[in-house]
N, C-alpha and C positions, 0 to 999 in steps of 0.2 A: 381903178382901172382894171377891168376884168375881161374885156372883149379884145379879140385879136386886133381889131382895127385901131384901138387905142394904143396898143403896143407898137403897131406898125408906124403910127404917127410919132410915137416917142422915139423910135429908133430910125426914123427917116428912111424907111425902106418899104417898097411896095409889096403886094402879095406875091408877085412873081419871084422875088428874092426868097421869100419864105417857102414857097412851093419847091423851089430848087433845093433849098436846104433839107426839106423833108425827104425829097427823093434821094439825096446824098446819104442821109441818115439811114434810110431804108436799105440802100445798097450795101452799106457797111454793117447792117444788122443791129443798129441801135434801137432798142425796144423800151417800152414803158413796163411798169409792173404787171399790167394786165396782158402782156404779150404782144400788144399791137405796136406798130412803128411809132417812134417818137414824133410828136406833133409840135409845131412851132409855138403854139399857145402854152404848152407845158414847159418847153425850153425857156420861153420868155418869163413865165410865171416863176420858175425856179431862179432865173437870173434876177428878177425883181426881189424875190425872197432873200437872195444873197446881197441885196442892196447894190446891185449893178457892179459887183466886184468879183474878182477871182476868189474862189472859195478858200484857196490856200495862201496865196500871196497878198491878197487884198488890193491888187492893182485894178485901176479903173479901165473901162473900155477904150477911153481916148488914148491910152498909152500902149495897149497890148491888143492882140487879136484873141477873141474868145472862141472856144471850141466846146462841143458837147463831149464830156468825158463819159466813157462807158467801160464796163468790164468786158475784156476781149473774150473771155470764156463763155459768159452767159449772154452778153449783148445788152445787159441792163444798164440804162442811163443812170449816172451817179450824180452829176452836177455840171456846172459850168466852170471851166478853168481857163487860164490864159494858155495859149498854145505852147509856150516855153515850159511852163510848169507841168503841163500834161505830158509833154514829150520827155523832158529832161528829168524831172523829179519822180512823178508817178510811174512813168514808163520804165525808168531805170529800176525803181523799187520793185515793180512787179516782175521784171525779168530776173533780177538778182536776189530778191528777197531781203535786201538791205540797201541802205543809202550811206554815202560817205560822211554825212553830218548827222549826229544823233538828234539834234533839235528838229531838223527837217524830217528825219525819219519818224519821229514821234508825231509830228503834225500830219504826215501822210497816213500813218496808222490810224489816228483819230478820224481823219477824213474818210478812210475806207470802212471803218467800223460803223459810222453813222453818217451817211452821205447827206448833202443838202437836199437831194431829191427825197430821201426818206424823211427828213425833218419836215419838208414842205408837205408831204403826204400826211404825216401825223398831225400837223397843225391845221391844214385846210380840208383834208379828206380827198384831195385831188380833184380832177375834172372828169366828169362822166363822158365816156366815149359815146357819140350818137350812133344809134343803130341805123344801118343802111336802109333806105326806103325800098 
């Protein structure tokens, strides 16, 4: 499955949902490595690369809400996390520079050093952004 329509069928959502998500990501400044706004096809490709699970907790989508994790300073997309993990674990770590549990802190450090997005880019070469006509 490499086309956006295949992913839309997989996740049972129409193109209107993904256009809305792309607008939200653009408003929040979430960008891809090339500096362009995050696209749904890239988000879904990274989620598929993560085996449809949160990159840190391993939770499946049926049990949690997934969000696009990004670096607040640079805006660069890092991967797909569950909302709780993104807010409570990664957010706390970034604000304080540490986390109360050493095991979780090590997992966050490993995640931030080599993100799922970077791994996906290294493995697949990413997706080319189409030039405007």
